[in-house]
N, C-alpha and C positions, 0 to 999 in steps of 0.2 A: 770808498776811497781808502787806498792802502796807507799803511804807516810809512813814515820816513825810513829809509834803509838803515840809518845810524843816528845815534844821539849821544851826547856826553853822559847824561843822567836819565835813566828810565825809572819812573816811580810807578809801582803797581798798587793801585788803591787811591781813589779820589775822595777820601774823607778828610777829616780835620788834620791829622798828622801828615798825610801824603801831600795835601795842598800846601801846608806850611813848609815842608821840606822842599817842594818844588819852587816855591817863592824864594826861599833862602838861596838855593842853588842858582836860580835864574838871576838874582840880583848880583851874583858874582860873575855874571857873564857866561855861565854855562848854558849849553843848549839842553833844554829839559823837555821831556815828553812824559805826560801822565796818562796812564790807561786804566780803565775800570770796566768790569763786566756788566755793570748796571746800566740802565738807560738814562739815569741822571746822576749828577755828582752830589755828594753831601747829603744823602737822604737822612742819615741819623742826626746831622746838624739841624735839619729842618724840623724834626719831630722832638728834639730835645727841649727840656724845660717847659713842657706843655705848649710847645710852639714858639717859645720866646728865647730859647737858648741860654742856659746858665753857663756862660762862656768862660768864667774863671771864678776864683775865690780870693778875696782880699787877704785871707789868712793862710795861703798855701805854704806848706812846709813839708819836709820829708816825712814827718810823723803822720801825715794824712794818707800814706800809701802803704799797701801790703806788697810784700815781695819776699822770696826766700832770702834775698840779699837786700836788707832794708837800707843799705848805704848806696846802692846803685843809682837811685834817682837823684841823688844830691847834686851831682855835677851838672846835669842838664837843667835842673830846676833853678840852680844858682846863676846860670849864665843866660837864661831867658826866663824872666820872672813874670808874675802876674802884672806887675807895673808896666812891663814892656808890651804885653798884649793890650792892656788898657790904653796905653798911649796910641797903639795902632787903631783901636776902636775910636778914640777921640779924633785921630787924624781924619777918619772917614765921617766924622760928625754923627756918629750913631748914638742916639739917646739911650741911656741905660740907668738902672737903679739897683741899689742893694736891697735884697729881700730880707733874709734872715741869715745870721751866722756868716756874714761876709759873702753871701752868694750874689753874684752880679748877673742880671738879666737884661735883655733888650726891652726897651719900653714898647716897641712895636712888635716886630716879628723876627724869628730866627733867620729869615731870608736876608736880613741886614748883614748878619755875620757871613753867610755864604757869599753874598754879593761882594763884601769886603775882600774875601779870599780870591774870588774870581777876578776882581779888578786888579788886585796885586799880582795875580798870575799873568794877566794881560800886560801889565806894566813891565813885568820881568821877562816877557817874551816866552812864557811857558805855553806849550801846546797841550791841550787836553782832548782825549778821545774816549768816548763811552761806547758801550756795546762791544767791547773788545775783550775777548776771553783768551787767557793764556793756555796754550796747549802743551808747550814744552820749554824748559829753560836749560841751557847748557853753558858750562864754563868753557871759554875758548881762549886761545892765544893768537890774536890776529891784530897786529900793529898795537894800537892803544886799547882796542876793544877786548873786554874780558868776558862778556856775556852775550849769548845769542838767544833771543826770546822769540819763539814761534807763536803767533796768535791767529785767530780767525780772520784778521785783517792783514795778515802778512808777517814777515819776519823783520825784526829790528835788532841791530847790534848796539851794545851800550858799554861805555867805559865803567860806569857805576850803576848798580841796581839797588833800589830802595824798596823793601817790602813793607807796605803800609795798609795791609788788607783787613786790619781789625780782628775781632774775635768771633765767637760763635753766637753772641747774643742777638736777639731779634732777627731770626732767619727770614722773616717776611720782608725785611729791609735789604735782603740779599746777602746776609752774612754766610760765610762758608769757612771751611777749615783750610783754605788754600795756603795761607801763610805758614801754617804748621807743616804742611806737606813740603814746602820749599825748604824749611828749616831741616826737616828730616833728610831731604835729598842731599843737603850739604853736610850731613853728619852732626847737626846740632842737637843737643839734648832738649827734650820738652818736659816741663813739669806738668803734673796732673791738672787738667782743666775742669772747671765747674762754674755754674752760674753764680754771679755775684750781684749784689744790690737787687734782690729779688724777693717777692712776697713768699710767706710761708703758707703751706696747706696744713690743715689740722686733722687729727684723728676724728673718726666718724662721730663719736659721742660729743666731743667738744664742738665740732662743726655744727651739730644739731642745736647746741645751746646758743652759740654765738652768731649763727647765720641771720637771726632776726635783727641783729645789730648792724647789719651791712650798711655802710655809709656813715656810721657813727665814728667819731674820733675822740681821743683823749691824750693829754700830754703824759708821758711816762718816762721812766728810766729803764732801759733794757740792759741786761748783763749776760755775757756768754764768753767763756774761755778767757776771762781776765779783761775783756773789753767792755766798755759801757758807753751808752749814748742817751742823752736827754733830748727827746724830740717827740713828735706826735705819732701815735699808733692809730691805724685805721682798720676797723673791722670790715671784712669783705664776705661775700657769700661763699667763698672757698676757704677763707682763713684770716690771716693777719697781714697787713701791709702798712703803708705810711713810712715816713722818713726813718723813724726809730727802728722799725723792722728791717727795712732795706739795708740800713747801715750794719746792723748786727748780723745780717744774713751772710755777710762776707767772712765772718769769723766762726759761723756755725758749721758743724759737720753732722752728717746723719747719725742719729742716736743721742745727740747732745740735748740737754734741756736749756731753755732760755728763761731767765728769771726777770719778771716784770714788776716794777714798782708803780702801782697805780696812783700813788699820791707822793710824788718824788720830792716835792719842795716843802714838806712840812711833816709834822707828826700826826698821823691819823689816830694813834692811840690817845694823845692828849685832846684832840678835837672831839672825839666821841665821848670821852669822859666829861669834858666841859659841857657838851651838849646835853648829856644825861643830867648834869647838875642844874643847868639853866632851863631845859625844856623837857622834863621827864615824860610828859605825855605825848611827845612828838614821835611819830613812827620812824623807824630806822631808814626806810626807803625814802622818806621825805628829806631827811638830813643828807642822805647820799645824793639825792636829785639836785641838791644845791651845789654839789661838787661836780657832778656829771649830768648827762642827760637823763630824763626820766626812764628811758629805755635801758640805759646802762645800769642805772641804780636798781631797777627791778630785776635785771639779769644777775647782778652780783648777789642780790638777796636770794634769788632762786638757786644760785650756785653754792653759796656758803652758809646761809642761815635764813630762817623764816623771819620776815619783817613783822615786828611788833613794836609797841611803845618802848622807848628807851628805858623806862623805869623797870621794865620786865626782864632786862638783861642783867646778869651779874657783871662785875668789873672784869672778871676773868674771861667771860664770853666776848666782851667788847675788845679786850686786848688780843684775844685769839683771832677775831675777825680782822682787826687792824694789821696783825702780823701776816695773815693770808693775803691781804691786799697790797702790803708792802713787798711781799715776796711770793708773788704768784708764779709758780714754776710750771712751765708748759713744755711738752716735748712735741715739736712739729712732726707731722708724718713725712714731710719733705718740703720742697719748694715748687714754685710754678715752672721752674726750669728756664731754659734759654728763650722760650717763647716770649716771656715778659722781662727777663733779666736785662739790666742796663749795661752790664759789663761781663767779661769772662775773666775769671781768676786763673792764675797760672799762665802757661805758655812758654815761649822761648826762654830757656835758662839764661839768665843775665851773665853767668860766668863765661859764656861764649862770646860776649860783646864787650867792646870798649865803652865805658861809661861816659867818656868824653865825646866820642864820635858816633856811637851806636853801630860801628862797623864790626863785622864778625872777625874775631882775632885770627882765625885760621883761613880766612877767605878774603883776600884783598878786593875792595870795591863792592862788597855785599853788605847791606845795612838792613836792620829790622827796627821798626819804630812803632810807637803807639800801643794799642791794646793787644797786639799779637805777642808783645813782650811780657814777661812775668813782672809787671808793675801795674797795680790796680789801685785807683784812688777811692777815697770815701765819696759819698754822695755830696753834691754841692758845688760842682764846677771844677773839681780837682782832676778828673779824667781828661777834661778838655785842656787844662793847663799842662798835663803830661803830654798830650798830643802836640800842643804848640812847642813845648820845650824839646821833646825828643825829635820832632821834625826839624827844628832849627839846628840841633846838634848834627844830625845827618846831613842836612843841606849845606852846612858850613864846610864840610869836608869832602862831600861826594863829588 
């Protein structure tokens, strides 16, 4: 079945941002067509949040986003807030709950959010076509139409063109660099791209020590390049993961060290000295196993000191151990890359776009939204909120 010959708004990409843009434009009475090369829409929505979709965050604010222009996201986020999307979720009677740190998840399945978007598309008269690959985009001057898009399902002319194809993360979900290619075609600058919200891999020696802790987790504070996060760290058979590591990975660059506080909410120095006074015959690994798992306690002793009765340590030795645990400096060998990354850092330079409309300043009727743009949120629903907000911005004006 061929595509319609013409449409007011053509959205390329049927993810969170693209569907929200289509809904917004459709509600304005615009004729909207959404196309996607995948066989299903919203694949990343369905896998997000462990299958329950962390669809926004109660504490969304511009400070939760990385960009070369930290101010760019303010306009869109202020005009379509987390409260606006929560109201839409409530309108569809989708049960949800707050997990931690303002993260909102569906009680049931991520399918609920996708179904919400598809229902809103249907109500707004939006047409969606999958298995539709773009072969060529050309700018034209033909009546009201500005763009001619050739696909495997035929040619379609559009007045407005919205690029919502996402980033490079999780290629098994169909991620490609198509959006960046379109940006380059129209002369837009691209900022360097890299994997964000991604696990670290370790050097061979450290990997050998910590691989036996695979599956163990501990609450930590991680620091890198002036940024800090207090969340859980998860040991894996390849390295380090968990919310704390995913968060700091967006600020890490190859060659940087990450400093990890293994006892972030107290003084380990004072605890060890108190325990030495009160329980001098107790082994160090026994005391540490009351703070961590037995496996982690044994591993820390193996790494930094031989476990023996507390009375056999000098005060200086205990203070040195505490300092190492408060300031464990580790230099990752790298990250697991786009294969497991939740987002792509960098992308279309925001200087080329209007922060109010997401339209390319030098190209009337062309818009870039969502992950393809150089705006990347922290872990915890912030990237979905950027998708909703940037989508609404483009859909309001396209």
